[in-house]
C-alpha positions as CSV (number, residue, x, y, z in Angstrom):
1,M,160.6,3.0,10.3
2,L,161.4,-0.6,9.9
3,P,160.2,-2.5,6.8
4,P,157.5,-5.2,7.6
5,L,158.6,-8.4,7.9
6,K,157.2,-11.2,5.6
7,P,156.5,-14.3,7.5
8,L,158.1,-17.4,6.5
9,P,155.4,-20.0,5.3
10,M,154.6,-22.6,7.7
11,K,155.5,-25.1,5.4
12,E,159.2,-24.1,5.8
13,R,159.2,-23.9,9.6
14,V,160.7,-27.0,10.9
15,S,159.8,-27.1,15.0
16,L,157.8,-26.3,18.0
17,V,159.8,-25.6,21.0
18,F,159.1,-25.3,24.4
19,L,160.8,-22.6,26.5
20,R,161.6,-22.4,30.2
21,Y,163.9,-20.7,32.8
22,G,164.8,-17.5,31.1
23,E,163.8,-14.1,29.6
24,L,162.8,-14.0,26.1
25,D,164.3,-10.7,24.6
26,V,165.0,-9.1,21.1
27,I,169.0,-8.2,21.0
28,D,170.5,-6.9,17.7
29,G,166.9,-7.8,15.9
30,A,167.2,-11.2,16.8
31,F,165.2,-13.4,19.4
32,V,166.9,-14.8,22.3
33,L,166.7,-16.8,25.5
34,I,168.6,-15.3,28.6
35,D,169.1,-17.3,31.5
36,A,170.0,-16.5,35.0
37,N,173.7,-16.4,34.5
38,G,173.3,-14.1,31.4
39,V,174.2,-16.8,29.0
40,R,172.2,-16.2,25.6
41,K,170.2,-18.8,23.4
42,Q,169.5,-17.4,19.9
43,I,166.2,-18.9,18.6
44,P,165.2,-18.5,15.0
45,I,161.9,-17.2,16.0
46,G,160.8,-17.0,12.2
47,A,161.4,-20.6,11.5
48,I,159.3,-21.9,14.5
49,A,155.5,-22.5,14.0
50,C,154.8,-22.0,17.9
51,V,156.7,-21.2,20.8
52,M,155.4,-23.1,24.3
53,L,156.4,-20.8,27.0
54,E,156.4,-22.9,30.4
55,P,156.7,-21.6,34.0
56,G,159.7,-19.8,34.7
57,T,159.8,-17.8,31.3
58,R,159.2,-13.9,31.1
59,V,158.7,-12.5,27.7
60,S,159.4,-8.7,26.7
61,H,157.6,-6.5,24.8
62,A,160.0,-6.5,21.9
63,A,160.1,-10.3,22.0
64,A,156.1,-10.4,21.7
65,A,156.1,-7.9,18.9
66,L,158.9,-9.6,16.9
67,A,156.7,-12.8,17.0
68,A,153.5,-11.4,16.0
69,R,155.3,-9.9,13.1
70,V,156.9,-13.0,11.9
71,G,153.9,-15.2,12.2
72,T,154.9,-17.3,15.2
73,L,152.5,-18.2,18.0
74,L,153.3,-17.7,21.7
75,V,151.4,-19.7,24.2
76,W,151.6,-19.8,27.8
77,I,151.3,-23.0,29.1
78,G,152.0,-25.1,32.4
79,E,154.7,-27.6,32.5
80,G,154.6,-29.8,29.6
81,G,151.3,-28.2,28.3
82,V,149.4,-29.7,31.1
83,R,147.5,-26.2,31.1
84,L,147.1,-23.4,28.7
85,Y,146.7,-20.1,30.3
86,A,147.0,-17.5,27.3
87,S,148.2,-17.1,23.5
88,G,149.5,-14.4,21.4
89,Q,148.8,-13.9,18.0
90,P,148.3,-17.1,16.3
91,G,151.0,-17.6,14.1
92,G,149.3,-19.9,11.8
93,A,145.7,-18.6,12.2
94,R,144.4,-17.1,8.9
95,A,141.0,-16.1,7.7
96,D,140.7,-18.9,5.3
97,R,141.4,-21.6,8.0
98,L,138.9,-20.2,10.2
99,L,136.3,-19.6,7.5
100,Y,136.8,-23.1,6.2
101,Q,136.2,-24.6,9.9
102,A,133.3,-22.5,9.9
103,R,132.0,-23.7,6.6
104,L,132.4,-27.2,7.6
105,A,130.6,-26.8,11.0
106,L,127.7,-25.1,9.5
107,D,127.5,-27.4,6.4
108,E,125.3,-30.5,7.8
109,A,126.6,-33.1,5.0
110,A,130.3,-31.6,5.9
111,R,129.8,-31.7,9.9
112,L,128.2,-35.5,9.7
113,K,131.5,-36.6,7.7
114,V,133.8,-34.8,10.3
115,V,132.1,-36.4,13.1
116,R,131.9,-39.7,11.6
117,K,135.7,-39.6,11.2
118,M,136.3,-38.4,14.7
119,Y,134.2,-41.5,15.8
120,A,136.6,-43.8,13.8
121,L,139.3,-42.5,15.0
122,R,138.4,-42.9,18.6
123,F,136.8,-46.3,18.4
124,G,138.8,-47.8,15.9
125,E,136.0,-48.6,13.6
126,E,133.3,-47.1,11.2
127,P,130.2,-45.7,13.0
128,P,126.8,-47.0,12.2
129,T,125.5,-45.9,8.8
130,R,122.5,-43.5,8.5
131,R,122.7,-41.8,11.8
132,S,122.6,-38.2,12.5
133,V,125.3,-36.2,14.5
134,E,122.9,-36.5,17.6
135,Q,122.1,-40.1,17.2
136,L,126.0,-40.8,16.9
137,R,126.6,-38.5,19.9
138,G,123.9,-40.7,22.0
139,I,126.0,-44.2,20.9
140,E,129.2,-42.5,21.8
141,G,127.9,-41.6,25.2
142,V,126.8,-45.1,25.8
143,R,130.1,-46.7,24.5
144,V,132.2,-44.1,26.9
145,R,130.5,-45.1,29.8
146,K,131.2,-48.9,29.2
147,I,134.6,-47.8,28.5
148,Y,135.0,-46.1,31.9
149,Q,133.3,-49.0,33.6
150,T,136.0,-51.6,31.8
151,M,138.9,-49.3,32.4
152,A,138.1,-49.1,36.3
153,A,137.9,-53.1,36.7
154,Q,140.9,-53.3,34.7
155,Y,142.8,-51.2,37.0
156,G,141.0,-52.7,40.2
157,V,139.2,-49.3,40.8
158,A,136.0,-49.3,42.6
159,W,133.7,-47.2,39.8
160,D,130.4,-45.6,40.7
161,G,130.1,-43.7,37.6
162,R,131.7,-40.6,36.2
163,R,130.5,-38.0,38.4
164,Y,132.1,-34.2,38.8
165,D,130.6,-31.0,40.0
166,P,133.3,-27.8,39.6
167,H,131.4,-26.5,42.2
168,A,132.0,-29.2,44.8
169,W,135.5,-30.5,44.0
170,D,136.1,-31.7,47.7
171,M,132.9,-33.8,47.3
172,S,134.2,-35.8,44.4
173,N,135.8,-39.4,45.1
174,T,139.3,-39.9,44.0
175,V,138.9,-41.5,41.0
176,N,136.8,-38.8,39.6
177,K,139.2,-36.1,40.7
178,C,142.3,-38.0,39.0
179,L,139.8,-38.0,35.9
180,S,139.1,-34.4,36.1
181,A,142.6,-33.4,36.5
182,A,143.8,-35.7,33.5
183,T,141.2,-34.2,31.3
184,A,142.0,-30.6,32.0
185,C,145.6,-31.3,31.4
186,L,144.7,-32.8,28.0
187,Y,142.3,-29.9,27.1
188,G,145.2,-27.5,27.7
189,I,147.8,-29.2,25.3
190,S,144.7,-29.8,22.8
191,E,143.9,-26.2,23.1
192,A,147.5,-25.4,22.1
193,A,147.4,-27.6,19.4
194,V,144.4,-26.0,17.7
195,L,145.7,-22.8,18.2
196,A,149.0,-23.7,16.6
197,A,147.2,-25.2,13.8
198,G,145.7,-21.8,13.2
199,Y,141.8,-23.0,14.0
200,A,139.4,-21.6,16.4
201,P,138.9,-23.5,19.7
202,A,134.9,-22.6,19.9
203,V,133.9,-24.0,16.4
204,G,133.0,-27.5,17.2
205,F,131.3,-30.2,15.7
206,I,130.5,-33.2,18.3
207,H,130.5,-30.6,21.2
208,T,129.0,-26.9,20.3
209,G,128.3,-23.8,22.0
210,K,131.1,-23.5,24.1
211,P,134.4,-21.6,24.2
212,L,136.4,-24.8,23.6
213,S,134.0,-27.2,21.7
214,F,136.4,-27.8,19.0
215,V,139.1,-28.6,21.7
216,Y,137.0,-30.9,23.4
217,D,136.2,-32.6,20.0
218,V,139.9,-33.4,19.4
219,A,140.9,-34.3,22.9
220,D,138.0,-37.0,23.1
221,I,139.5,-38.6,20.2
222,V,143.0,-39.4,22.2
223,K,141.4,-39.4,25.6
224,F,141.5,-43.1,26.6
225,D,144.9,-43.9,24.9
226,T,146.6,-40.9,26.7
227,V,145.4,-39.2,29.9
228,I,142.6,-41.8,31.2
229,P,144.9,-44.7,31.9
230,I,147.1,-42.6,33.9
231,A,144.1,-41.4,35.7
232,F,143.1,-44.9,36.7
233,Q,146.8,-45.7,37.7
234,I,147.0,-42.9,40.2
235,A,143.6,-43.3,41.5
236,R,144.4,-46.7,42.4
237,R,147.1,-45.4,45.0
238,D,144.8,-43.2,46.4
239,P,147.3,-40.1,46.8
240,R,146.9,-37.3,49.5
241,D,147.0,-35.0,46.3
242,P,145.6,-36.6,43.2
243,E,145.3,-33.5,41.1
244,R,149.1,-32.7,41.3
245,E,150.1,-36.6,41.1
246,V,147.9,-36.8,37.8
247,R,149.2,-33.3,36.5
248,L,152.9,-34.3,36.8
249,A,152.2,-37.6,35.2
250,C,150.5,-36.3,32.5
251,R,153.1,-33.6,31.9
252,D,155.9,-36.5,31.5
253,A,153.7,-38.5,29.3
254,F,153.1,-35.6,26.9
255,R,156.7,-35.0,26.5
256,Q,157.7,-38.6,26.3
257,N,155.2,-39.7,23.8
258,K,155.4,-36.0,21.7
259,V,151.4,-35.7,22.2
260,L,151.3,-32.0,20.8
261,G,152.9,-33.4,17.6
262,R,150.3,-35.9,17.3
263,L,147.5,-33.9,17.9
264,I,148.3,-31.4,15.1
265,P,148.1,-33.8,12.2
266,L,145.3,-35.3,13.5
267,I,143.4,-32.1,13.3
268,E,144.0,-31.6,9.7
269,E,142.9,-35.5,9.2
270,V,139.7,-34.8,10.9
271,L,138.8,-31.8,9.2
272,A,139.6,-33.1,5.5
273,A,137.1,-35.7,6.2
274,G,134.5,-33.1,5.6
275,E,135.7,-33.2,2.1
276,L,135.1,-29.3,1.1
277,P,137.8,-27.6,-0.7
278,L,140.3,-25.5,1.3
279,P,140.2,-22.1,-0.1
280,A,143.7,-20.7,-1.9
281,P,145.4,-18.2,0.8
282,A,145.6,-14.9,0.0
283,D,149.3,-13.3,-0.4
284,D,149.3,-11.9,2.9
285,T,148.4,-15.1,4.9
286,V,150.8,-17.9,6.3
287,P,150.1,-21.4,5.2
288,I,149.7,-24.3,7.7
289,A,152.4,-26.7,8.7
290,I,152.8,-29.8,10.9
291,P,156.1,-29.0,12.9
292,N,158.2,-31.5,14.9
293,P,158.1,-30.9,18.5
294,E,161.7,-29.8,19.9
295,S,162.3,-28.4,23.4
296,I,164.8,-25.8,24.3
297,G,164.9,-24.7,27.7
298,D,167.8,-23.7,30.6
299,A,169.8,-22.0,27.4
300,G,169.8,-25.9,25.8
301,H,168.1,-28.5,24.6
302,R,166.0,-31.2,27.0
303,A,163.7,-34.2,26.6
């Protein structure tokens, strides 16, 4: 029986990688990516915080087991992180981090501090004083509607409000289809960031009661300076397949602007605003780190 591997602390892990077009396997105890020509690329799995598996990647049972043993998160995503389909054992997830997040959400004063921080980061100014979470949510809704209207005018797109029925997709107009596709892409990469940072997607602060409440909270902070401009740009062209156009554009933007690398520090900054002490980790837990995004694909690096 093999001795248990001790995970490398996250603070010592240097990267987060994207993999594509190859089979992940374990050979001679090492994690490797094997391309269609049989070329092997060794991956220092224990030194990586999170592996993002793009289309064209297959994972062996041995590889998944090794990733779990060394505390590396495997996430199955669409191209560039525009969709998140599934995740393995979270490499950064720890009971103390999850309990910390829950404590912040359940403590009324701490939750309000986190929500106020989210508001400040989203709008670039401090929220009004002496307001409850519910009142700030209402103020935020009014501001968001005005931003949509302003951006529609800026990009020359006819605007009749944000309307979306998931059960009647074809009934939406082009701009609403583009906006829905763009936010879905952002939710995918935001969920990956939440998982990679070791937190629970369901434990939110502004949004509550949904499986992805915290994902929505995080995504909303950066929505208007990441994917919403893309949606309006494409809506202005009125393409035949707006969802595909938006998905590809978001994929490229996520890679070029390293959005995932931006989201992970953002999560830590937001939660730190709650001003509750973070519990000391147990001996068998893995500290959280802020990895630098990299890409590995086709048995080599890519942008």
